[in-house]
C-alpha positions as CSV (number, residue, x, y, z in Angstrom):
1,M,-51.5,106.3,78.4
2,K,-54.1,107.6,75.9
3,R,-52.5,105.4,73.2
4,L,-52.8,102.4,75.6
5,L,-56.5,103.2,76.4
6,G,-57.2,103.6,72.7
7,F,-55.6,100.2,72.0
8,F,-57.7,98.5,74.7
9,S,-60.9,100.3,73.3
10,I,-60.2,99.0,69.8
11,T,-59.5,95.5,71.2
12,I,-62.7,95.5,73.1
13,I,-64.7,96.6,70.1
14,V,-63.0,93.9,67.9
15,V,-63.8,91.2,70.5
16,I,-67.4,92.4,70.9
17,S,-67.8,92.4,67.1
18,V,-66.4,89.0,66.8
19,L,-68.7,87.7,69.5
20,Y,-71.6,89.4,67.9
21,F,-71.0,88.1,64.4
22,T,-70.2,84.6,65.8
23,S,-73.5,84.7,67.7
24,I,-75.4,85.8,64.5
25,S,-73.6,83.0,62.6
26,E,-74.5,80.4,65.3
27,K,-78.1,81.6,65.3
28,A,-78.2,81.3,61.6
29,T,-77.2,77.6,61.8
30,V,-79.3,76.8,64.9
31,E,-82.6,78.4,63.8
32,P,-83.1,76.3,60.6
33,K,-82.4,73.2,62.6
34,D,-84.9,74.2,65.3
35,E,-87.4,75.1,62.6
36,M,-86.8,71.9,60.8
37,Q,-87.4,69.9,63.9
38,K,-90.7,71.7,64.5
39,E,-91.6,71.0,60.8
40,L,-90.7,67.3,61.1
41,L,-92.7,66.8,64.3
42,E,-95.8,68.6,62.8
43,T,-95.5,66.4,59.7
44,A,-95.0,63.2,61.6
45,E,-98.1,63.8,63.8
46,K,-100.3,64.4,60.7
47,T,-98.8,61.4,58.9
48,F,-99.3,59.2,61.9
49,R,-103.0,60.3,61.9
50,F,-103.3,58.9,58.4
51,F,-102.5,55.4,59.7
52,E,-104.9,55.8,62.6
53,D,-107.8,56.9,60.4
54,Y,-107.3,54.6,57.4
55,T,-106.5,51.3,59.1
56,D,-109.4,48.9,59.6
57,P,-110.0,48.5,63.3
58,Q,-111.2,45.0,62.9
59,T,-108.4,43.6,60.8
60,G,-105.5,46.1,61.4
61,L,-104.9,46.4,57.7
62,T,-104.2,49.9,56.2
63,M,-105.7,51.1,53.0
64,D,-103.4,51.3,50.0
65,R,-104.4,54.8,48.9
66,V,-106.8,57.7,49.6
67,D,-107.5,60.4,47.0
68,Y,-108.9,63.8,47.7
69,E,-109.6,65.3,44.3
70,K,-113.3,66.1,44.3
71,E,-114.2,63.9,47.2
72,E,-112.6,61.3,49.4
73,T,-111.9,58.1,47.5
74,K,-110.6,55.1,49.4
75,A,-108.7,52.1,47.9
76,E,-109.8,49.5,50.4
77,H,-107.1,46.9,49.7
78,T,-103.6,46.5,51.0
79,S,-100.2,44.9,50.2
80,P,-97.4,43.3,52.3
81,T,-95.4,46.5,52.0
82,N,-98.4,48.6,53.3
83,I,-98.7,46.3,56.2
84,A,-95.0,46.7,57.0
85,M,-95.4,50.5,56.8
86,Y,-98.2,50.4,59.3
87,M,-96.0,48.4,61.7
88,L,-93.2,50.9,61.4
89,S,-95.8,53.7,61.9
90,M,-96.8,52.2,65.3
91,V,-93.1,52.1,66.4
92,S,-92.8,55.7,65.2
93,G,-96.0,56.8,67.0
94,V,-94.6,55.4,70.3
95,E,-91.2,56.9,69.8
96,L,-92.6,60.4,69.0
97,G,-95.2,60.3,71.7
98,Y,-98.4,60.0,69.7
99,I,-99.6,56.7,71.1
100,S,-98.7,54.7,74.2
101,K,-96.7,51.5,73.8
102,E,-99.5,49.5,75.2
103,E,-102.1,50.9,72.8
104,A,-99.8,50.4,69.8
105,E,-99.1,46.8,70.9
106,R,-102.9,46.2,71.1
107,K,-103.4,47.5,67.6
108,L,-100.6,45.5,66.1
109,D,-101.8,42.3,67.9
110,I,-105.0,42.7,65.7
111,T,-102.8,43.0,62.6
112,L,-100.7,40.0,63.4
113,R,-103.7,37.8,64.1
114,T,-105.1,38.8,60.8
115,L,-101.9,38.0,59.0
116,N,-101.9,34.6,60.7
117,E,-105.3,33.8,59.0
118,M,-104.4,35.2,55.6
119,E,-103.8,33.0,52.6
120,T,-100.1,32.5,51.8
121,W,-97.8,30.5,49.5
122,N,-94.8,28.9,51.3
123,G,-95.4,31.4,54.1
124,L,-95.1,34.3,51.7
125,Y,-98.0,36.7,51.1
126,Y,-99.8,37.7,47.9
127,N,-99.7,41.2,46.6
128,W,-103.3,42.3,47.4
129,Y,-105.8,41.7,50.1
130,F,-109.1,43.4,51.1
131,T,-108.7,45.5,54.3
132,K,-112.2,44.6,55.5
133,D,-111.5,40.9,56.0
134,G,-108.0,40.0,54.8
135,T,-109.2,37.9,51.9
136,Q,-107.3,38.0,48.6
137,K,-108.2,40.6,46.0
138,K,-108.0,38.0,43.2
139,D,-109.3,40.3,40.5
140,W,-105.8,41.8,40.4
141,G,-104.1,38.4,40.1
142,Q,-102.4,36.1,42.6
143,F,-98.8,37.2,42.5
144,I,-96.2,36.7,45.3
145,S,-93.6,39.5,45.1
146,S,-90.1,39.0,46.5
147,V,-89.6,42.7,47.2
148,D,-93.0,43.2,48.9
149,N,-92.6,40.1,51.1
150,G,-89.1,41.4,52.1
151,W,-90.7,44.6,53.5
152,L,-93.3,42.6,55.4
153,T,-90.6,40.4,56.9
154,A,-88.6,43.5,57.9
155,G,-91.7,45.0,59.5
156,L,-92.3,41.9,61.5
157,I,-88.7,41.7,62.7
158,V,-88.8,45.4,63.9
159,T,-92.2,44.8,65.5
160,G,-91.1,41.6,67.4
161,Q,-88.0,43.3,68.7
162,Y,-89.7,46.6,69.7
163,F,-92.8,45.0,71.3
164,D,-91.6,42.1,73.4
165,G,-95.2,40.9,73.9
166,L,-95.6,40.3,70.2
167,K,-92.6,38.1,69.6
168,E,-94.7,34.9,69.9
169,L,-96.8,36.2,67.0
170,T,-94.1,37.7,64.8
171,E,-91.4,35.0,65.0
172,P,-93.5,32.1,63.6
173,L,-94.7,34.3,60.7
174,V,-91.1,35.3,59.9
175,E,-89.9,31.7,60.2
176,Q,-92.5,30.4,57.7
177,M,-91.7,33.0,55.0
178,D,-89.5,30.8,52.9
179,Y,-87.4,32.8,50.5
180,S,-85.6,29.6,49.2
181,T,-88.7,29.1,47.0
182,L,-87.9,32.3,45.2
183,Y,-84.2,31.8,44.8
184,D,-82.4,30.7,41.6
185,P,-79.1,29.1,42.5
186,S,-78.0,28.9,38.9
187,V,-77.6,32.7,38.7
188,G,-77.5,33.5,42.5
189,H,-80.5,35.9,42.3
190,L,-84.1,36.0,43.6
191,Y,-86.9,35.7,41.1
192,G,-89.2,38.7,40.9
193,G,-91.9,36.5,42.3
194,Y,-94.3,33.7,41.7
195,D,-97.6,33.8,39.7
196,K,-100.0,31.4,41.4
197,E,-102.5,31.4,38.6
198,K,-99.9,30.4,36.0
199,E,-98.1,28.3,38.6
200,S,-94.8,29.7,37.5
201,L,-91.9,31.8,38.7
202,T,-91.2,35.1,36.8
203,S,-88.9,35.1,33.8
204,H,-86.9,38.0,35.4
205,H,-84.7,38.1,38.5
206,Y,-83.8,40.9,40.9
207,G,-80.2,41.0,39.8
208,L,-79.1,44.6,40.7
209,L,-77.9,45.3,44.2
210,Y,-78.8,49.0,44.5
211,T,-82.5,48.7,44.3
212,E,-85.2,48.2,47.0
213,P,-85.2,44.3,46.8
214,R,-81.9,44.3,48.6
215,V,-83.8,44.2,51.8
216,A,-85.3,40.9,50.8
217,S,-81.8,39.6,49.8
218,Y,-80.3,40.7,53.1
219,L,-82.9,39.2,55.4
220,A,-83.2,36.0,53.3
221,I,-79.4,35.6,54.0
222,G,-80.0,36.4,57.6
223,K,-82.7,33.8,57.9
224,G,-80.5,31.2,56.2
225,D,-83.0,30.7,53.3
226,V,-80.3,31.6,50.7
227,P,-76.5,31.4,50.9
228,E,-74.3,34.5,51.6
229,E,-72.9,34.0,48.1
230,H,-76.2,35.6,46.8
231,W,-75.1,39.0,48.1
232,W,-71.9,39.0,46.0
233,R,-73.5,37.6,42.9
234,L,-75.8,40.7,42.6
235,Y,-74.6,43.2,40.1
236,R,-73.2,46.5,41.4
237,A,-73.1,47.8,37.8
238,F,-73.7,45.7,34.8
239,P,-70.4,44.7,33.0
240,P,-69.4,47.0,30.0
241,K,-70.5,44.3,27.5
242,F,-74.1,45.3,28.4
243,D,-73.9,48.3,26.1
244,W,-77.6,49.1,26.4
245,Q,-77.2,50.7,29.8
246,S,-77.2,54.5,30.2
247,Q,-73.4,54.7,30.6
248,I,-70.6,52.3,30.4
249,P,-69.2,51.7,33.9
250,S,-65.5,51.5,34.8
251,G,-64.0,49.7,37.7
252,P,-61.9,46.7,38.9
253,M,-62.8,43.1,39.6
254,K,-62.6,42.4,43.4
255,D,-62.8,39.1,45.3
256,Y,-65.3,38.9,48.1
257,D,-65.6,35.6,50.0
258,G,-64.4,33.7,46.9
259,V,-66.8,35.5,44.5
260,N,-65.3,37.7,41.8
261,V,-67.3,41.0,41.7
262,F,-67.2,43.7,39.1
263,Q,-66.9,46.9,41.1
264,G,-68.1,49.1,38.3
265,V,-69.3,52.7,38.9
266,Y,-71.0,55.5,37.0
267,E,-70.2,59.2,37.2
268,Y,-72.3,62.4,36.9
269,E,-71.1,65.9,37.4
270,G,-68.0,64.6,39.3
271,I,-70.2,62.3,41.6
272,K,-69.2,58.7,41.4
273,Y,-71.9,56.1,42.3
274,V,-73.2,52.6,41.9
275,P,-76.5,53.0,39.9
276,S,-80.0,51.9,40.7
277,W,-82.3,50.7,38.0
278,G,-84.4,53.8,37.5
279,G,-82.4,56.6,39.4
280,S,-85.2,57.0,42.0
281,M,-84.8,57.8,45.7
282,F,-87.1,55.0,46.6
283,E,-84.8,52.3,45.2
284,A,-81.7,54.0,46.6
285,L,-82.7,54.9,50.1
286,M,-85.8,53.0,51.2
287,P,-83.7,50.0,52.4
288,S,-81.8,52.3,54.8
289,L,-85.0,52.7,56.8
290,V,-84.2,49.4,58.4
291,M,-80.7,48.5,57.3
292,K,-77.7,50.2,58.9
293,E,-76.1,51.0,55.6
294,N,-75.1,54.5,56.6
295,E,-73.5,53.4,59.8
296,L,-71.9,50.1,58.7
297,A,-71.3,50.4,54.9
298,V,-69.2,53.6,55.1
299,N,-67.3,52.8,51.9
300,G,-70.2,51.0,50.2
301,L,-73.9,51.4,50.4
302,G,-73.9,54.2,53.0
303,L,-71.6,56.3,50.9
304,N,-73.6,55.5,47.8
305,N,-76.8,56.7,49.5
306,N,-75.2,60.0,50.1
307,H,-73.9,60.3,46.5
308,H,-77.4,59.5,45.2
309,V,-78.9,62.3,47.2
310,Q,-76.3,64.7,46.0
311,G,-76.9,63.4,42.4
312,Q,-80.6,64.1,42.6
313,I,-80.0,67.6,44.0
314,R,-77.4,68.3,41.3
315,Y,-79.6,66.9,38.5
316,A,-82.4,69.3,39.5
317,K,-80.0,72.3,39.5
318,V,-78.4,71.4,36.1
319,N,-81.8,71.1,34.6
320,G,-83.2,74.3,36.0
321,L,-85.9,72.6,38.2
322,E,-87.2,74.4,41.2
323,A,-87.3,71.3,43.4
324,W,-85.8,67.8,43.6
325,G,-87.0,64.4,44.8
326,F,-87.6,62.0,42.0
327,S,-89.2,58.7,42.9
328,P,-92.2,56.5,42.0
329,A,-95.3,58.0,43.4
330,A,-99.0,58.8,42.8
331,I,-100.3,61.1,40.1
332,R,-103.9,62.0,39.6
333,N,-105.9,58.7,39.3
334,N,-102.7,56.8,38.6
335,Y,-99.2,55.9,39.6
336,G,-95.9,56.7,37.9
337,E,-92.2,55.7,38.0
338,F,-90.0,58.8,38.2
339,G,-86.3,59.2,38.8
340,A,-83.2,61.2,37.8
341,P,-82.4,59.1,34.7
342,V,-78.6,59.7,34.9
343,L,-78.5,57.8,38.2
344,G,-80.1,54.7,36.8
345,V,-79.0,51.8,34.7
346,E,-82.0,52.3,32.4
347,G,-83.4,55.4,34.2
348,Y,-87.0,56.3,34.7
349,E,-88.2,59.2,32.5
350,D,-87.9,62.6,34.0
351,K,-91.3,64.3,33.7
352,G,-90.7,67.1,36.1
353,I,-92.7,65.4,38.8
354,V,-91.3,65.4,42.4
355,T,-92.5,63.7,45.5
356,P,-92.0,64.7,49.1
357,H,-91.2,61.2,50.4
358,A,-87.9,61.5,48.5
359,S,-86.9,64.5,50.5
360,F,-87.6,62.8,53.8
361,L,-85.6,59.7,52.8
362,A,-82.6,62.1,52.3
363,L,-82.8,63.6,55.9
364,D,-79.6,61.8,57.1
365,H,-77.6,63.1,54.1
366,A,-78.7,66.7,53.3
367,L,-80.6,68.3,56.1
368,E,-80.4,71.9,54.9
369,E,-81.2,71.0,51.3
370,V,-84.2,69.0,52.5
371,Y,-85.4,71.9,54.7
372,E,-85.2,74.3,51.7
373,N,-86.8,71.8,49.4
374,L,-89.8,71.2,51.6
375,K,-90.4,74.9,51.9
376,I,-90.5,75.1,48.1
377,L,-93.0,72.2,48.0
378,K,-95.2,73.7,50.7
379,S,-95.3,77.0,48.7
380,M,-96.6,74.9,45.7
381,G,-99.5,73.6,47.8
382,V,-98.1,70.1,48.4
383,Y,-99.3,70.0,52.0
384,G,-102.6,69.0,53.5
385,E,-103.9,70.2,56.8
386,D,-105.1,66.8,57.8
387,Y,-102.4,64.2,56.8
388,G,-99.3,66.1,55.8
389,Y,-97.7,66.1,52.4
390,F,-99.6,65.1,49.3
391,D,-97.9,62.7,47.0
392,T,-96.6,64.7,44.0
393,V,-96.5,68.0,42.2
394,N,-95.7,68.5,38.5
395,L,-93.2,71.3,38.4
396,Q,-94.2,72.4,34.9
397,T,-98.0,72.5,35.4
398,R,-98.1,73.0,39.2
399,E,-100.7,70.2,39.3
400,V,-100.7,68.5,42.7
401,A,-101.9,64.9,43.2
402,H,-104.1,65.2,46.3
403,T,-103.3,61.7,47.2
404,Y,-101.9,59.8,50.1
405,L,-100.3,56.4,49.6
406,S,-99.7,54.3,52.7
407,L,-96.3,53.3,51.3
408,D,-95.2,56.9,50.9
409,Q,-96.7,58.0,54.2
410,G,-94.8,55.1,55.8
411,M,-91.5,56.2,54.3
412,I,-92.0,59.8,55.5
413,L,-92.9,58.8,59.0
414,A,-90.1,56.2,59.4
415,S,-87.5,58.6,58.0
416,I,-88.5,61.3,60.5
417,T,-88.4,58.9,63.4
418,N,-85.0,57.6,62.4
419,Y,-83.6,61.1,62.0
420,L,-85.0,62.4,65.3
421,K,-84.4,59.3,67.3
422,E,-80.9,58.4,65.9
423,G,-81.8,55.4,63.8
424,V,-84.1,53.7,66.3
425,I,-85.9,51.6,63.7
426,R,-82.6,50.4,62.3
427,D,-81.4,49.5,65.8
428,Y,-84.4,47.2,66.4
429,F,-84.0,45.5,63.0
430,H,-80.3,44.8,63.6
431,Q,-81.1,43.7,67.2
432,D,-82.7,40.6,65.7
433,P,-80.3,37.8,64.7
434,I,-81.7,38.0,61.2
435,G,-80.6,41.6,60.9
436,N,-77.4,41.1,62.8
437,K,-76.0,38.0,61.2
438,P,-75.2,39.5,57.7
439,E,-73.7,42.8,59.0
440,H,-70.2,41.9,57.7
441,L,-71.6,42.0,54.2
442,L,-72.2,45.7,54.6
443,E,-69.0,46.4,56.4
444,E,-66.4,44.8,54.1
445,E,-67.4,46.2,50.7
446,D,-65.7,49.2,49.1
447,F,-67.4,50.6,46.1
448,G,-64.4,52.8,45.2
449,I,-66.5,56.0,45.0
450,R,-64.7,58.2,47.5
451,D,-64.0,61.7,46.2
């Protein structure tokens, strides 16, 4: 009987121990997630405040940049991408409870009416306008950018789907944005843009798929401005004969809708991937703010997004860097292009400079790593009390650029909203026929990069 009691006592102790340590383990996994959610909501609210405070109430146009080095310095001009980020910020503000839908719609109505009066070329917008009145900032040239217009179109599409009362304003603007004027059928690529002063298209094209212009390519196909063939004529990796690239890719030729595509891939530290141009997070993941790459392109772009995040994290570790997140961003009194060079065809130079927006773009792919990375950045002073994360820190000198870019603030806020609200911005983009029509292009491709 004593032996039996002893057996039950031991069993109870074991069971209690298992339950205790299971509880501790669950607590360890739950707490960071809870803390992360608190961190995300705090950051989102401050970032949203930036758009409220630095958007002209008369025109609805957001300033490009605000610096806080010695005193507040405002860059009172804007771009098509900045305008798109403001639109997405209003959707985010409603979703996260910082503004009512009615008030957000009222604010965006002002922006859309300003856009309707702004000077365009074939319905496409110039690179720079003054925020005070929407007139062109001609001292910086008169350039029409394919990639910037792509973002504005995407912002208009999301806005029209999210705010029903604004469709009558967004749809005509989207319809008149004619991407056929920037398409070169001889190579199947979009030109970089058009220079109105020189009255000429650029000598270069956007020929690489895994860069941020793929948003313009995708929606230009969705609009019917360019043929679907355009998608398959973009390079995944340049062919091996292009021996100037950072590494020589390997892979088969595959037929997609009658187009023979070189399915070439790079490899770094056991990670296979289709390269971007510079190896930056901005090129790699910004399109997934609106496009359902992670959901639909599970063997293609979505998987590649995950591998690029892992590649950036691994690159920082291999090189002994305290933090990761390499992407074009502001430095003091300037702007720089940064990336993990091994992830790019040519690769932006690694100068040990990281930017918080790169971490937020990675939320869907590496939550715990993002959480830890943001804690490190905060400890370095890369966080402002008023508007959230400053733009960059130099890991070698610890110099922080006390700057807010509306582009980077927009990426941070939209990333948080998509993460907390299960891809809500992507849902509204794909709800529109323009976002929905080309979905099969995402679904059918296999990059051949599975582990």
